[in-house]
Structure formats: C-alpha cells, structure tokens
C-alpha positions in Angstrom: -1.6 28.3 12.8 -1.8 25.1 10.9 -2.4 25.1 7.1 -4.2 22.5 5.0 -4.3 22.4 1.2 -6.1 19.6 -0.7 -5.3 19.0 -4.3 -7.5 16.7 -6.5 -5.6 14.8 -9.2 -7.9 11.8 -9.1 -11.8 12.1 -9.1 -14.7 9.6 -9.1 -14.7 9.5 -12.9 -11.0 8.6 -13.0 -11.6 5.8 -10.4 -14.6 4.5 -12.4 -12.7 4.4 -15.6 -9.8 2.6 -13.9 -12.1 0.0 -12.3 -13.8 -0.7 -15.6 -10.5 -1.2 -17.3 -9.1 -3.4 -14.6 -12.3 -5.5 -14.4 -12.6 -5.9 -18.1 -9.0 -7.0 -18.4 -8.8 -9.2 -15.3 -12.2 -11.0 -15.6 -11.4 -11.8 -19.3 -7.9 -13.1 -18.6 -6.9 -16.7 -18.0 -6.3 -17.2 -15.1 -8.6 -14.4 -13.9 -7.3 -11.6 -11.7 -8.2 -8.3 -10.0 -5.9 -5.7 -8.5 -5.9 -5.4 -4.7 -6.6 -1.7 -4.7 -10.3 -2.3 -5.3 -10.7 -3.9 -1.8 -10.6 -0.5 -0.3 -14.0 1.1 -0.4 -15.3 2.3 3.1 -16.2 -1.2 4.1 -12.9 -2.7 2.9 -10.9 0.0 4.6 -12.7 -0.8 7.9 -12.1 -4.5 7.5 -8.4 -3.9 6.8 -8.2 -1.9 10.0 -9.7 -4.9 11.8 -7.1 -7.1 10.1 -4.2 -5.0 11.4 -5.4 -5.7 15.0 -5.7 -9.5 14.6 -3.3 -11.7 16.5 -2.1 -13.5 13.3 -1.4 -10.2 11.5 2.1 -9.3 12.6 3.2 -6.7 9.9 1.5 -3.6 11.2 2.5 -3.8 14.9 6.0 -5.1 14.0 6.6 -2.1 11.6 5.3 0.2 14.3 7.7 -1.2 16.9 10.7 -0.7 14.5 9.6 2.8 13.6 9.2 3.6 17.3 12.7 2.4 17.9 14.3 4.2 15.0 12.3 7.3 14.1 14.7 9.5 15.9 17.5 7.9 13.8 15.6 8.7 10.6 15.2 12.3 11.7 18.9 12.6 12.6 20.1 11.0 9.5 17.9 12.8 7.0 17.3 16.2 8.6 14.2 16.2 6.4 12.2 19.4 6.2 9.3 17.9 4.3 7.8 14.4 5.0 5.9 12.9 2.1 3.8 9.7 2.7 2.6 7.6 -0.2 -0.7 5.7 0.5 -1.1 7.6 3.7 -4.6 6.6 4.8 -5.0 7.7 8.4 -1.3 8.5 8.9 -1.3 6.8 12.3 2.3 5.4 12.1 3.5 8.5 10.5 3.0 10.4 13.7 6.2 8.7 15.0 8.2 10.3 12.1 6.4 13.7 12.6 7.2 13.6 16.3 10.9 12.7 15.7 11.3 15.3 12.9 9.6 18.0 15.0 11.9 17.1 18.0 14.9 17.3 15.6 13.8 20.8 14.6 13.8 20.5 10.9 10.2 19.6 10.0 8.2 22.2 8.2 5.7 20.4 6.0 3.8 17.1 5.5 2.5 15.9 2.2 0.1 13.0 2.3 -0.9 11.2 -1.0 -3.9 8.9 -1.0 -6.8 8.0 -3.3 -9.3 8.9 -0.6 -10.2 12.6 -0.1 -12.2 11.6 3.1 -9.2 9.9 4.6 -7.0 12.9 3.8 -9.4 15.4 5.3 -9.8 13.4 8.4 -6.1 12.9 8.9 -5.4 16.6 8.2 -7.9 17.6 10.8 -6.2 15.5 13.5 -2.7 16.6 12.4 -3.6 20.3 12.4 -4.8 19.9 16.0 -1.7 17.9 17.1 1.0 19.9 15.2 0.3 23.6 15.2 2.2 25.5 12.6 2.7 22.4 10.4 1.9 22.9 6.7 -0.2 19.9 5.6 -0.9 19.2 1.9 -3.2 16.4 0.8 -2.9 15.0 -2.7 -5.8 12.9 -3.9 -3.8 10.8 -6.3 -2.6 7.3 -7.2 1.0 6.6 -6.4 1.3 4.4 -9.4 0.4 7.2 -11.7 0.8 10.6 -10.1 4.2 10.8 -8.4 4.9 13.8 -10.5 2.4 15.9 -8.5 4.5 15.6 -5.3 5.8 19.2 -4.7 9.5 19.7 -5.2 12.1 21.1 -2.7 12.3 21.0 1.0 14.8 18.3 1.7 12.2 15.6 1.3 11.9 12.2 3.0 9.4 9.9 1.3 7.8 7.2 3.5 6.2 4.2 1.8 5.2 2.0 4.7 3.1 -1.1 5.5 4.8 -3.4 3.0 2.5 -2.0 0.3 5.3 -2.3 -2.2 4.8 -6.1 -2.0 1.5 -5.7 -3.7 3.3 -4.7 -6.9 4.6 -7.4 -9.3 8.4 -7.2 -9.9 8.1 -5.2 -13.1 5.6 -2.8 -11.4 8.0 -2.4 -8.5 10.8 -1.5 -10.9 8.7 1.1 -12.6 7.5 2.5 -9.3 10.9 2.9 -7.8 12.3 4.4 -11.1 9.4 6.9 -11.3 9.9 7.8 -7.6 13.6 8.4 -8.1 12.8 10.6 -11.1 10.9 13.1 -8.9 13.5 13.1 -6.1 16.6 15.2 -6.0 20.0 13.7 -5.3 20.5 13.3 -1.5 16.8 13.0 -0.7 15.5 9.9 1.1 13.1 7.0 0.9 12.0 5.1 3.9 10.6 1.8 2.7 8.7 -0.8 4.7 9.0 -4.4 3.5 7.7 -7.7 4.9 10.4 -10.4 5.0 10.5 -14.0 3.9 9.8 -16.3 6.8 8.2 -19.6 7.8 4.9 -20.1 5.9 3.4 -21.3 9.2 3.7 -17.6 10.2 2.9 -16.0 6.9 -0.2 -17.9 5.7 -2.3 -17.3 8.9 -1.6 -13.6 8.6 -3.7 -13.8 5.4 -6.2 -16.5 6.5 -7.1 -15.6 10.1 -9.2 -17.8 12.3 -11.9 -15.2 12.7 -12.5 -14.9 8.9 -11.9 -11.2 8.7 -9.5 -11.5 5.8 -11.9 -13.8 4.0 -14.6 -11.0 4.3 -12.0 -8.5 3.1 -11.1 -10.6 0.1 -14.8 -11.1 -0.9 -15.4 -7.4 -0.5 -14.1 -6.9 -4.0 -17.1 -8.7 -5.3 -19.4 -6.2 -3.5 -17.4 -3.4 -5.1 -18.0 -4.9 -8.6 -21.7 -5.4 -7.8 -22.1 -1.8 -6.7 -19.9 0.0 -9.2 -20.4 -2.1 -12.3 -23.8 -3.7 -11.6 -22.3 -7.1 -11.5 -24.2 -10.2 -10.2 -21.6 -11.8 -7.9 -22.9 -13.7 -4.8 -20.2 -13.7 -2.1 -21.4 -17.1 -0.9 -20.4 -18.7 -4.2 -16.7 -18.0 -3.5 -14.3 -19.2 -0.8 -11.2 -17.4 0.4 -7.8 -18.9 -0.5 -4.4 -17.8 0.8 -1.3 -19.6 -0.3 2.5 -19.3 -0.2 4.3 -19.4 -3.5 7.9 -20.5 -2.6 9.2 -19.8 -6.1 8.2 -16.1 -6.3 8.3 -15.7 -2.5 4.9 -14.1 -2.2 1.5 -14.8 -0.7 -1.4 -15.0 -3.1 -4.9 -14.3 -2.1 -7.5 -15.8 -4.4 -11.3 -16.4 -4.6 -12.3 -19.9 -5.6 -15.7 -20.6 -7.2 -17.7 -23.2 -5.3 -19.7 -24.3 -8.3 -20.0 -23.6 -12.1 -21.1 -20.0 -12.5 -22.1 -17.4 -15.1 -21.8 -14.0 -13.6 -23.1 -10.9 -15.5 -21.3 -7.7 -15.3 -23.9 -5.3 -16.8 -21.8 -2.2 -17.2 -19.2 -4.1 -19.1 -21.7 -6.0 -21.2 -19.9 -9.1 -20.1 -20.8 -12.5 -18.7 -18.0 -14.2 -16.8 -17.8 -18.0 -16.7 -16.3 -19.7 -13.7 -15.8 -23.5 -13.5 -16.3 -25.1 -10.1 -12.9 -24.8 -8.3 -11.6 -22.1 -10.5 -9.5 -19.5 -8.8 -9.2 -15.7 -9.3 -6.2 -14.0 -7.9 -7.0 -10.8 -6.0 -3.7 -9.9 -4.3 -0.1 -10.7 -4.4 2.0 -9.8 -1.3 5.6 -10.2 -2.0 8.1 -10.9 0.8 11.7 -9.7 0.7 15.3 -10.5 1.6 17.8 -7.7 2.3 19.9 -8.5 -0.8 16.8 -8.3 -3.1 15.7 -5.0 -1.6 19.2 -3.5 -2.0 19.4 -4.7 -5.5 16.0 -3.3 -6.5 16.8 0.1 -4.9 20.2 0.3 -6.6 18.6 -0.5 -10.0 16.3 2.5 -9.6 19.0 4.9 -8.3 18.9 4.5 -4.5 21.7 3.6 -2.2 20.6 1.6 0.9 22.0 3.4 3.9 20.3 1.7 6.9 18.4 -1.5 7.4 16.4 -1.9 10.6 14.4 -5.0 11.6 12.8 -6.6 14.6 14.5 -9.3 16.7 12.6 -12.1 14.9 13.5 -10.5 11.5 9.9 -10.5 10.4 9.8 -7.0 8.9 12.3 -4.3 7.8 12.5 -0.6 7.3 15.1 0.5 4.8 16.5 4.1 4.6 17.8 4.7 1.1 19.3 7.9 -0.4 18.8 9.0 -3.9 22.1 8.8 -5.8 23.5 10.8 -8.6 21.6 10.2 -11.9 23.8 8.7 -14.6 
C-alpha cells in the first residue's frame, strides 16, 4: 500500500512576507525587477502549462525526449533508492525516472519539494495510484531556502529539471549548488536540466510566442501584486518584452510601461513611478554551455559524469556525482 506524508515548511504567511520583501526591494530599485517565482499562482501555473505546449517553446518537450532516451541509463548508473525532485509541480516528467528506477529494482521512495501544497497533494494522489508500495513524501518548501529539510539517507538522486536553474543569477546558482552539495553525501547524484546557448532566432520566440500566452504569463505578476498587496496595476499599461543578452547569455523578460504611471501599492505604503518606456525585469533565463555547467558543478563539489543532449543540442541533462568534501 502506498504511503504519503506531507510536511509544511512554508505557509501562506511565509509566502506573504517573502512577496512583500521582494516587491518592496524590486519596485524601489533602479532598474526595477521582480523575481519570476511570483508568476506562479493558480492562473500563472495554468498559463505556464499552456506555454509548454506551444510550438515555439522547445525546452519541455526536448528535455522529455532526452529523459525518455536516458532514464534507464540514469537508473543503472545511480542505483538510486530515493528520488528527490526540486520544484516538482505535477511530477509529469519524473514518471520516466520513477519507471526506470522501479524497473531497475532499487526505488523505494520519492520526495517531492514544491511551494504548492495543492500541487503536491494532486501529484501524490496520482503517484500512489500508479506506483503501489512507493513511499511518497511531499515537502512544502522553497528550494532556495529549505534544502536542509530533504531527508537524509537512501542513496539519493536529486532531479532539478526544466532548466529552472537558469532563473537564478550566477551568484544565486553558486549558492544553490553549494547548499545542495552540503545536504548530499559523497557518491549521491544530481540530475540537472539546462537549456543551451543557441541561435536567438530560436530562443526569443520561445519567450515571445505568436499567440501571446507568454505575454499573459508575464503580466500575470501584476495581477498577483494587485491581489496580494492591493496594488493598482493595469495590465494594459504594460507590454511584454523578451530579449537576448549576448554578454550574459540569457533571455530577459521585462514589462515595459506604455505611458508615465504612478502605481499605488497600498500594503507597502508605496507609490511606484514608471516613465513611459521604462522596463521592469521579471525573469532571467540563463542558457548554458557544457564547459560552464561542468565548471559551476565542480566549484560546488560535483563531478560531471554524463552529459546527454538532443541531436540539435538545444537542451542538456547532466548527471553529476557529489565528490569528497575538502
């Protein structure tokens, strides 16, 4: 019989405090910014699911194809008894790993970490039905703050998929990888999904689709601010911008003010001024090269063991092993 355990390490009050702090800092900065995690309320999550099915948005289907081709290799190479997924959401792609580890005969438990208790409960209900006998633990937590709550032991394989690591700035990536290494034992594994540097003619449309779904997703952060902080943003006052930064090798999503604006944010006792044409950064999505991934992993105490990509080299999965701590 399947077992499900849900641990709450992040509640609504924690999220509210974090949003207030981020909004106060980002809306007062020059240039203005907001972290991408605030896209993902229920509407934002639904919009992102729509994005993953768009013809322009290659990362999700490409990563899935790579995972389908190499999940059995991952199972064989790691022999993992416990699979841990960070930012698990619906755990759809993870089923490929669960199937492979089950077939390999080693899997005993699955740990899913996500900020959404509803997503974790929904995923757990489906997994309990599909994998009888599998122990499933949900951790309502933020991977940037709560890696220490991941249970120890069990020959763990940590999966961090979807290219989500690209949403972290370089210093944030270094901190994340170092913190992750600190909670892993020597010999345990990280499976990391990274989007790769490629022609901007392919990259930019993935973040600025013809149907306008990504534009709606981008502007959804304004709805979140309006609802949670009693702000006075009008979505129609902002246009969606996606651009390629060739120096930093990342995509930036921004919101650009159509006219001069003064936007009240009541809960912060703040009025935010926007000049016509002023842009606010809402997401960075870094793209990677193998040498850079290997270098960042090594700096955190991981040795790259395997690198799998698609024939067009659009996306990569890296299997890295935690090395001995100095």
